[in-house]
C-alpha positions as CSV (number, residue, x, y, z in Angstrom):
1,M,161.2,-22.2,-4.4
2,T,159.6,-24.9,-7.0
3,F,156.0,-24.5,-5.1
4,R,156.4,-20.7,-5.7
5,Y,157.3,-20.9,-9.1
6,L,154.5,-23.3,-9.6
7,R,152.1,-21.2,-8.1
8,R,153.1,-17.9,-10.1
9,A,152.9,-20.2,-13.6
10,A,149.5,-21.3,-12.2
11,C,148.2,-17.9,-11.6
12,S,149.8,-16.3,-15.1
13,V,148.1,-19.4,-17.0
14,L,144.7,-18.5,-15.2
15,V,145.1,-14.8,-15.9
16,A,146.0,-15.5,-19.7
17,W,143.2,-17.9,-19.9
18,L,140.6,-15.0,-18.5
19,L,141.8,-12.4,-21.0
20,A,141.6,-14.7,-24.2
21,A,138.0,-15.7,-23.1
22,P,136.4,-12.8,-21.6
23,A,133.0,-13.9,-22.6
24,L,133.3,-16.8,-20.3
25,A,134.8,-14.8,-17.3
26,D,131.4,-13.7,-15.8
27,P,128.5,-16.1,-16.1
28,G,126.1,-12.8,-15.4
29,R,126.6,-11.0,-18.3
30,L,126.1,-11.2,-21.8
31,I,128.6,-9.5,-24.3
32,V,126.8,-8.3,-27.3
33,L,128.9,-7.4,-30.4
34,V,128.1,-4.6,-32.1
35,A,129.5,-2.9,-35.4
36,T,131.0,0.6,-35.2
37,G,130.1,1.6,-38.9
38,T,126.2,1.9,-38.0
39,E,124.0,4.9,-37.3
40,M,121.0,5.8,-35.9
41,P,118.3,4.5,-35.1
42,I,120.5,1.2,-35.7
43,S,123.1,2.6,-32.9
44,E,124.8,5.7,-31.3
45,F,128.2,5.7,-30.4
46,R,130.0,8.3,-28.0
47,A,133.6,8.1,-27.5
48,G,133.5,4.3,-29.0
49,E,130.8,3.6,-26.6
50,L,127.4,2.0,-27.6
51,V,124.9,4.6,-25.8
52,G,121.5,4.1,-28.0
53,G,119.5,2.9,-30.9
54,I,118.1,-0.5,-31.8
55,H,121.1,-2.5,-31.2
56,K,121.1,-1.0,-27.5
57,D,117.5,-1.7,-26.9
58,L,117.7,-5.2,-28.4
59,G,121.0,-6.6,-26.5
60,E,119.4,-5.4,-22.9
61,A,116.1,-7.0,-23.8
62,L,117.8,-10.2,-24.7
63,A,120.1,-10.1,-21.8
64,Q,117.1,-9.6,-19.8
65,Q,115.3,-12.6,-21.2
66,L,118.5,-14.5,-20.1
67,G,118.5,-13.1,-16.8
68,R,121.8,-11.6,-17.5
69,R,123.1,-8.2,-17.9
70,A,124.1,-6.7,-21.2
71,Q,127.5,-5.6,-21.8
72,F,128.4,-4.0,-25.2
73,L,131.6,-4.6,-27.3
74,A,132.3,-2.2,-30.4
75,M,134.5,-3.3,-33.1
76,P,134.9,-2.2,-36.6
77,R,133.2,-4.1,-39.2
78,K,136.1,-6.2,-40.7
79,R,136.9,-7.3,-37.3
80,I,133.5,-8.8,-35.8
81,A,134.2,-12.1,-37.4
82,Q,137.4,-12.8,-35.7
83,T,136.1,-11.2,-32.5
84,L,133.2,-13.4,-32.3
85,E,135.0,-16.8,-33.3
86,A,137.6,-16.2,-30.7
87,G,134.9,-16.1,-28.0
88,R,135.6,-12.5,-26.8
89,A,131.7,-11.6,-27.1
90,D,128.5,-14.2,-26.9
91,V,126.2,-12.5,-29.5
92,L,126.0,-10.4,-32.6
93,C,122.4,-9.7,-33.8
94,M,120.7,-8.1,-36.4
95,Y,122.7,-10.4,-39.1
96,M,122.3,-12.8,-41.6
97,P,124.4,-15.7,-42.2
98,E,125.8,-14.9,-45.9
99,W,127.0,-11.7,-44.6
100,L,129.5,-13.2,-41.8
101,P,132.1,-15.5,-42.7
102,G,132.9,-17.9,-40.3
103,S,131.6,-20.7,-37.9
104,F,128.7,-19.7,-35.7
105,Y,125.6,-20.8,-34.3
106,W,122.5,-19.0,-35.8
107,S,119.3,-18.0,-34.1
108,S,115.7,-18.1,-35.5
109,P,114.9,-15.7,-37.8
110,F,113.3,-12.7,-35.7
111,F,114.1,-9.0,-36.4
112,P,112.7,-7.4,-39.5
113,V,114.5,-5.5,-41.7
114,T,113.0,-3.8,-44.9
115,E,115.2,-2.2,-47.8
116,L,113.6,0.5,-49.8
117,L,114.8,2.6,-52.7
118,V,113.3,6.0,-52.3
119,S,113.4,9.1,-54.9
120,D,113.2,12.5,-55.5
121,R,109.7,13.8,-56.0
122,R,111.0,16.6,-58.4
123,W,111.8,14.2,-61.2
124,P,109.6,11.2,-62.7
125,R,108.2,8.7,-60.3
126,P,109.9,5.4,-60.8
127,L,107.5,2.4,-60.8
128,A,109.7,-0.3,-60.5
129,V,113.6,-0.6,-60.0
130,A,114.1,-1.4,-63.3
131,D,113.1,2.3,-64.0
132,V,116.3,3.4,-62.4
133,G,118.8,1.7,-64.5
134,G,121.7,3.8,-65.6
135,Q,120.9,6.9,-63.0
136,Q,123.3,7.1,-59.8
137,I,121.8,5.6,-56.7
138,A,123.0,7.0,-53.7
139,T,124.5,4.1,-51.6
140,V,127.0,3.4,-48.4
141,L,130.6,2.8,-49.2
142,G,131.5,-0.8,-48.5
143,Y,127.9,-2.0,-48.4
144,H,126.6,-4.7,-50.8
145,Y,123.1,-4.3,-52.6
146,P,122.8,-7.9,-53.8
147,E,118.9,-7.4,-54.7
148,L,119.6,-4.0,-56.8
149,E,122.5,-5.6,-58.0
150,H,120.5,-8.7,-59.4
151,A,117.7,-6.4,-60.6
152,L,119.9,-4.0,-62.5
153,G,122.9,-5.5,-63.7
154,A,125.0,-3.4,-65.2
155,Q,122.6,-0.8,-65.2
156,F,123.0,-0.4,-61.1
157,V,125.2,3.0,-61.1
158,R,126.3,3.7,-57.2
159,A,127.4,6.9,-56.0
160,D,129.0,5.9,-52.6
161,G,128.5,8.2,-49.3
162,P,129.7,7.4,-45.8
163,S,126.2,6.8,-44.2
164,N,122.3,6.7,-45.0
165,E,122.1,9.9,-43.2
166,I,124.3,11.9,-45.7
167,N,122.7,10.1,-48.8
168,L,119.3,11.2,-47.6
169,R,120.4,14.7,-47.1
170,K,122.1,14.4,-51.0
171,L,118.7,13.4,-52.0
172,G,117.2,16.2,-50.2
173,L,119.6,18.7,-52.2
174,G,119.0,17.3,-55.2
175,R,122.3,15.7,-55.6
176,V,121.0,12.3,-56.6
177,R,117.6,11.3,-57.7
178,H,117.7,8.0,-56.0
179,A,118.9,6.2,-52.7
180,A,119.0,3.0,-51.1
181,T,118.2,2.5,-47.7
182,L,116.4,1.0,-45.0
183,K,113.0,1.6,-43.8
184,A,114.0,2.0,-40.3
185,L,116.2,4.8,-41.0
186,L,114.0,6.7,-43.7
187,D,111.7,6.5,-40.9
188,Y,113.9,8.0,-37.9
189,R,114.7,10.5,-40.3
190,L,111.4,11.7,-41.0
191,K,110.4,11.5,-37.3
192,L,113.4,13.7,-36.6
193,G,112.0,16.2,-39.2
194,D,114.3,16.0,-42.0
195,R,112.6,17.4,-45.0
196,I,112.8,15.0,-47.7
197,E,110.5,15.3,-50.8
198,I,110.5,11.6,-52.2
199,H,108.0,9.7,-53.8
200,P,106.1,6.4,-52.3
201,P,109.2,4.3,-51.6
202,L,109.7,1.2,-53.6
203,H,110.0,-1.9,-51.7
204,V,113.1,-3.8,-52.2
205,K,113.0,-6.7,-50.1
206,T,111.9,-7.6,-46.3
207,Y,113.7,-10.2,-44.4
208,L,114.2,-11.2,-40.6
209,T,117.8,-10.9,-39.1
210,R,119.4,-13.3,-36.6
211,C,121.4,-13.5,-33.9
212,A,125.0,-15.0,-34.4
213,V,126.0,-17.1,-31.3
214,S,129.6,-17.9,-30.7
215,E,130.7,-21.4,-30.1
216,K,132.5,-20.5,-27.2
217,A,129.7,-18.5,-25.8
218,G,128.5,-18.5,-22.3
219,V,125.0,-18.9,-23.4
220,T,123.7,-21.6,-25.6
221,L,121.6,-21.6,-28.7
222,A,118.5,-23.1,-27.2
223,D,119.0,-20.3,-24.5
224,V,118.9,-17.6,-27.1
225,N,116.1,-19.0,-29.0
226,A,114.0,-19.2,-26.0
227,A,115.0,-15.8,-25.2
228,I,113.9,-14.6,-28.7
229,A,110.3,-16.0,-28.4
230,G,110.1,-14.6,-24.8
231,M,110.5,-11.2,-26.8
232,H,108.1,-12.0,-29.5
233,R,105.5,-13.5,-27.0
234,D,105.9,-9.9,-24.5
235,G,105.7,-7.6,-27.7
236,V,109.1,-6.3,-26.9
237,I,110.4,-6.6,-30.5
238,H,107.4,-4.7,-32.1
239,R,108.2,-2.0,-29.2
240,I,111.9,-1.8,-30.0
241,V,110.7,-1.0,-33.7
242,S,108.1,1.6,-33.0
243,N,110.1,3.9,-30.9
244,Y,112.1,4.9,-33.6
245,Q,108.9,5.5,-36.3
């Protein structure tokens, strides 16, 4: 009787451990965390599952370099730090340390992101960010724009919308004169044939994003950095970016 009880207890502990640390349960997979608030070309979701976009391409390429298969875990942005710290995922990519509170390992910078300010061509062309001070700028609710905040200060007037796609549509309809967006998003909308009559965009900032690696991940930071170096060497990152331009 005692033996049976101990055996059942041991099994229960093992099951609980596996559930608490799913990222460690299968050494053949790489669990890639993705925030659900992103949009194409960054990511595309159907029924809560990641089905396309840069995040999917990048996660699969990283897993391939590591000799693993990618498994994606979609979470609301407010839960990603907690999820990664708990070890429920191995990596979260296209992020910066200042965006993600918590204790993580950070990969080498590698994936380019460019922030732009685009303006309706029916109005005078701004030659610098300072020229739009006091005018409404379409922004995404919940997102921070430190460069614009620094450049404009109290003259940074936000007009929050639910997504970059909707903000660019508002710009095209003349509901706002300016929109803060990413080059990848603008390139993708133009590739799809969106009619947006804009001045040459103002460059706000370009930076290289990283992957946050969970301290409980089934891969090491050195492994992730080696995989990133391999993607650079093979031209994978350039191909991923080019697919959506």
